[in-house]
N, CA, C and O atoms as a printed pandas DataFrame, in Angstrom:
     atom_number atom_name residue_name chain_id  residue_number  x_coord  y_coord  z_coord
0              1         N          MET        A               1    0.862   -1.333   -0.076
1              2        CA          MET        A               1   -0.381    0.651   -0.113
2              3         C          MET        A               1    0.924    1.607    0.419
3              4         O          MET        A               1    1.651    1.778    1.397
4              5         N          ARG        A               2    0.696    2.056   -0.837
5              6        CA          ARG        A               2    1.547    3.571   -0.966
6              7         C          ARG        A               2    0.236    4.752    0.193
7              8         O          ARG        A               2   -0.932    4.993    0.496
8              9         N          ARG        A               3    2.397    5.246    0.480
9             10        CA          ARG        A               3    1.763    6.575    1.176
10            11         C          ARG        A               3    1.390    7.450    0.758
11            12         O          ARG        A               3    1.175    7.222   -0.432
12            13         N          PHE        A               4    1.194    8.239    0.958
13            14        CA          PHE        A               4    0.424    9.805    0.876
14            15         C          PHE        A               4    1.734   10.886    0.824
15            16         O          PHE        A               4    2.183   11.119    1.946
16            17         N          ASN        A               5    2.312   11.475   -0.115
17            18        CA          ASN        A               5    3.814   12.471   -0.285
18            19         C          ASN        A               5    3.089   13.969   -0.090
19            20         O          ASN        A               5    2.563   14.708   -0.922
20            21         N          TRP        A               6    3.314   14.132    1.599
21            22        CA          TRP        A               6    3.236   14.875    1.774
22            23         C          TRP        A               6    4.092   16.438    1.712
23            24         O          TRP        A               6    3.741   17.533    2.150
24            25         N          ARG        A               7    5.087   16.108    1.129
25            26        CA          ARG        A               7    6.105   16.558    0.705
26            27         C          ARG        A               7    5.757   17.183   -0.742
27            28         O          ARG        A               7    5.890   18.352   -1.102
28            29         N          LEU        A               8    5.398   16.363   -1.281
29            30        CA          LEU        A               8    5.255   16.270   -2.969
30            31         C          LEU        A               8    4.143   17.795   -2.800
31            32         O          LEU        A               8    4.352   18.931   -3.225
32            33         N          PHE        A               9    2.857   17.210   -1.955
33            34        CA          PHE        A               9    1.524   17.876   -1.948
34            35         C          PHE        A               9    1.970   19.300   -1.591
35            36         O          PHE        A               9    1.286   20.206   -2.067
36            37         N          ARG        A              10    2.654   19.515   -1.089
37            38        CA          ARG        A              10    3.008   20.636   -0.549
38            39         C          ARG        A              10    4.067   21.703   -1.425
39            40         O          ARG        A              10    4.186   22.913   -1.234
40            41         N          ARG        A              11    4.835   20.806   -2.501
41            42        CA          ARG        A              11    5.245   22.053   -3.314
42            43         C          ARG        A              11    4.435   21.951   -4.884
43            44         O          ARG        A              11    4.647   22.682   -5.851
44            45         N          LYS        A              12    3.543   20.909   -4.797
45            46        CA          LYS        A              12    1.936   21.862   -5.718
46            47         C          LYS        A              12    1.628   22.736   -5.584
47            48         O          LYS        A              12    1.551   23.723   -6.316
48            49         N          GLY        A              13    1.208   22.400   -3.876
49            50        CA          GLY        A              13    0.588   24.046   -3.330
50            51         C          GLY        A              13    1.494   25.025   -3.561
51            52         O          GLY        A              13    0.742   25.969   -3.804
52            53         N          THR        A              14    2.398   25.368   -3.634
53            54        CA          THR        A              14    3.501   26.664   -3.492
54            55         C          THR        A              14    3.410   26.673   -4.274
55            56         O          THR        A              14    2.624   27.550   -4.632
56            57         N          LYS        A              15    4.049   25.773   -5.490
57            58        CA          LYS        A              15    3.920   25.764   -7.091
58            59         C          LYS        A              15    2.740   26.586   -7.866
59            60         O          LYS        A              15    2.897   27.475   -8.703
60            61         N          LYS        A              16    1.459   26.023   -7.341
61            62        CA          LYS        A              16    0.144   26.455   -7.766
62            63         C          LYS        A              16    0.143   28.196   -8.063
63            64         O          LYS        A              16   -0.078   28.925   -9.030
64            65         N          GLU        A              17    0.543   28.374   -6.573
65            66        CA          GLU        A              17    0.189   29.631   -5.968
66            67         C          GLU        A              17    1.093   31.083   -6.942
67            68         O          GLU        A              17    0.703   32.082   -7.546
68            69         N          SER        A              18    2.392   30.482   -6.646
69            70        CA          SER        A              18    3.414   30.939   -7.279
70            71         C          SER        A              18    2.833   31.538   -9.248
71            72         O          SER        A              18    2.629   32.607   -9.824
72            73         N          MET        A              19    2.800   30.305   -9.535
73            74        CA          MET        A              19    2.046   30.613  -10.863
74            75         C          MET        A              19    0.732   30.819  -11.039
75            76         O          MET        A              19    0.683   31.136  -12.228
76            77         N          LYS        A              20   -0.426   30.845  -10.602
77            78        CA          LYS        A              20   -1.485   32.162  -10.224
78            79         C          LYS        A              20   -0.859   33.184   -9.505
79            80         O          LYS        A              20   -1.815   33.951   -9.622
80            81         N          ASP        A              21    0.263   34.092   -8.606
81            82        CA          ASP        A              21    0.213   35.066   -9.397
82            83         C          ASP        A              21    0.901   36.135  -10.436
83            84         O          ASP        A              21    0.632   37.331  -10.543
84            85         N          GLU        A              22    1.963   35.292  -11.245
85            86        CA          GLU        A              22    2.374   35.522  -12.549
86            87         C          GLU        A              22    1.872   35.619  -13.582
87            88         O          GLU        A              22    1.984   36.283  -14.613
88            89         N          LYS        A              23    1.120   34.643  -13.065
89            90        CA          LYS        A              23    0.138   34.986  -14.501
90            91         C          LYS        A              23   -1.610   36.297  -14.052
91            92         O          LYS        A              23   -2.532   36.799  -14.695
92            93         N          LEU        A              24   -1.155   36.277  -12.684
93            94        CA          LEU        A              24   -1.950   38.028  -12.461
94            95         C          LEU        A              24   -0.780   38.867  -13.255
95            96         O          LEU        A              24   -0.904   39.829  -14.013
96            97         N          LEU        A              25    0.017   38.395  -12.959
97            98        CA          LEU        A              25    1.068   39.912  -12.785
98            99         C          LEU        A              25    1.553   40.431  -14.694
99           100         O          LEU        A              25    2.114   41.432  -15.141
100          101         N          LEU        A              26    0.973   39.134  -15.383
101          102        CA          LEU        A              26    2.046   39.223  -16.766
102          103         C          LEU        A              26    0.327   40.414  -17.429
103          104         O          LEU        A              26    0.368   41.455  -18.085
104          105         N          LYS        A              27   -1.137   39.529  -16.801
105          106        CA          LYS        A              27   -2.170   39.989  -17.179
106          107         C          LYS        A              27   -2.121   41.862  -16.971
107          108         O          LYS        A              27   -2.634   42.646  -17.770
108          109         N          ASN        A              28   -1.422   42.227  -15.784
109          110        CA          ASN        A              28   -1.851   43.488  -15.452
110          111         C          ASN        A              28   -0.210   44.195  -15.726
111          112         O          ASN        A              28    0.528   45.039  -15.219
112          113         N          VAL        A              29   -0.221   43.587  -16.448
113          114        CA          VAL        A              29    1.815   44.059  -16.790
114          115         C          VAL        A              29    1.117   45.324  -17.610
115          116         O          VAL        A              29    0.623   46.373  -17.197
116          117         N          ASP        A              30    1.276   44.815  -18.866
117          118        CA          ASP        A              30    0.569   46.030  -19.627
118          119         C          ASP        A              30   -0.251   47.591  -19.194
119          120         O          ASP        A              30    0.023   48.684  -19.687
120          121         N          ASP        A              31   -1.397   47.289  -18.051
121          122        CA          ASP        A              31   -1.582   48.208  -17.819
122          123         C          ASP        A              31   -1.378   49.170  -17.052
123          124         O          ASP        A              31   -2.153   50.080  -16.758
124          125         N          ILE        A              32    0.193   48.898  -16.545
125          126        CA          ILE        A              32    1.317   49.268  -14.757
126          127         C          ILE        A              32    2.041   50.182  -15.971
127          128         O          ILE        A              32    2.296   51.386  -15.996
128          129         N          LYS        A              33    2.259   49.172  -16.922
129          130        CA          LYS        A              33    3.597   50.137  -17.875
130          131         C          LYS        A              33    2.889   51.576  -18.989
131          132         O          LYS        A              33    3.282   52.733  -19.141
132          133         N          ASN        A              34    1.718   50.811  -19.591
133          134        CA          ASN        A              34    0.729   52.158  -20.062
134          135         C          ASN        A              34   -0.395   52.334  -19.538
135          136         O          ASN        A              34   -1.518   51.865  -19.723
136          137         N          PRO        A              35    0.302   53.486  -18.476
137          138        CA          PRO        A              35   -1.263   54.069  -18.736
138          139         C          PRO        A              35   -2.164   54.733  -18.600
139          140         O          PRO        A              35   -1.920   55.763  -17.971
140          141         N          ARG        A              36   -3.366   54.579  -18.992
141          142        CA          ARG        A              36   -4.434   55.009  -19.909
142          143         C          ARG        A              36   -5.009   56.824  -19.362
143          144         O          ARG        A              36   -5.953   57.360  -19.943
144          145         N          ASP        A              37   -4.695   57.116  -18.885
145          146        CA          ASP        A              37   -4.726   58.232  -18.379
146          147         C          ASP        A              37   -3.809   59.349  -17.203
147          148         O          ASP        A              37   -2.640   59.010  -17.023
148          149         N          GLU        A              38   -4.145   60.233  -16.666
149          150        CA          GLU        A              38   -3.594   60.629  -15.549
150          151         C          GLU        A              38   -4.414   60.236  -14.540
151          152         O          GLU        A              38   -5.501   60.801  -14.417
152          153         N          ARG        A              39   -4.155   59.545  -13.947
153          154        CA          ARG        A              39   -4.489   59.195  -12.151
154          155         C          ARG        A              39   -3.615   58.679  -11.121
155          156         O          ARG        A              39   -2.699   57.863  -11.227
156          157         N          ASP        A              40   -4.144   59.420   -9.897
157          158        CA          ASP        A              40   -3.714   59.599   -9.185
158          159         C          ASP        A              40   -2.928   58.251   -8.447
159          160         O          ASP        A              40   -3.389   57.112   -8.521
160          161         N          ILE        A              41   -1.355   58.681   -7.551
161          162        CA          ILE        A              41   -1.199   57.439   -7.198
162          163         C          ILE        A              41   -1.934   56.717   -6.756
163          164         O          ILE        A              41   -2.335   55.746   -7.396
164          165         N          HIS        A              42   -2.360   57.010   -5.416
165          166        CA          HIS        A              42   -3.097   56.420   -4.747
166          167         C          HIS        A              42   -4.911   55.146   -5.314
167          168         O          HIS        A              42   -5.607   54.275   -4.794
168          169         N          GLU        A              43   -4.817   55.941   -6.687
169          170        CA          GLU        A              43   -6.273   55.588   -7.165
170          171         C          GLU        A              43   -5.097   53.858   -7.430
171          172         O          GLU        A              43   -5.255   52.775   -6.867
172          173         N          VAL        A              44   -4.336   54.134   -8.161
173          174        CA          VAL        A              44   -3.531   53.231   -8.623
174          175         C          VAL        A              44   -3.627   51.782   -7.383
175          176         O          VAL        A              44   -4.260   50.744   -7.192
176          177         N          ALA        A              45   -2.515   52.612   -6.788
177          178        CA          ALA        A              45   -2.341   51.389   -5.322
178          179         C          ALA        A              45   -4.225   50.916   -5.264
179          180         O          ALA        A              45   -4.550   49.731   -5.183
180          181         N          LYS        A              46   -4.781   51.514   -5.294
181          182        CA          LYS        A              46   -6.031   50.732   -4.828
182          183         C          LYS        A              46   -6.468   50.356   -5.588
183          184         O          LYS        A              46   -7.697   50.354   -5.524
184          185         N          GLU        A              47   -5.894   49.835   -6.707
185          186        CA          GLU        A              47   -6.342   48.589   -7.605
186          187         C          GLU        A              47   -5.088   47.639   -7.557
187          188         O          GLU        A              47   -5.159   46.441   -7.828
188          189         N          VAL        A              48   -4.004   48.249   -7.209
189          190        CA          VAL        A              48   -2.814   46.653   -7.802
190          191         C          VAL        A              48   -2.791   46.771   -6.138
191          192         O          VAL        A              48   -1.589   47.024   -6.208
192          193         N          LEU        A              49   -3.015   46.807   -4.899
193          194        CA          LEU        A              49   -2.852   46.662   -3.979
194          195         C          LEU        A              49   -3.748   46.333   -2.831
195          196         O          LEU        A              49   -4.287   47.306   -2.303
196          197         N          PRO        A              50   -4.187   44.383   -2.024
197          198        CA          PRO        A              50   -5.779   44.238   -2.283
198          199         C          PRO        A              50   -5.728   44.541   -0.687
199          200         O          PRO        A              50   -4.931   44.636    0.246
200          201         N          GLU        A              51   -6.939   44.619   -0.959
201          202        CA          GLU        A              51   -7.405   45.284    0.246
202          203         C          GLU        A              51   -6.996   44.327    1.804
203          204         O          GLU        A              51   -7.200   43.131    2.009
204          205         N          GLU        A              52   -6.411   45.283    2.665
205          206        CA          GLU        A              52   -6.020   44.749    4.058
206          207         C          GLU        A              52   -7.871   44.394    4.806
207          208         O          GLU        A              52   -8.875   44.615    4.129
208          209         N          ASP        A              53   -7.925   43.917    6.051
209          210        CA          ASP        A              53   -8.286   43.702    6.763
210          211         C          ASP        A              53   -8.709   44.066    8.422
211          212         O          ASP        A              53   -9.345   43.251    9.090
């Protein structure tokens, strides 16, 4: 009977999270590099940074 490999499970989870973050960054890079209009830095920060509870 095989045992569950927790180390591989943990690595897969961290890899999946990092890929998710990279995809979100790649999607938002064009918007960050090429601003459409003049916006206040606070407005941009609200869009880019997550809300804190």
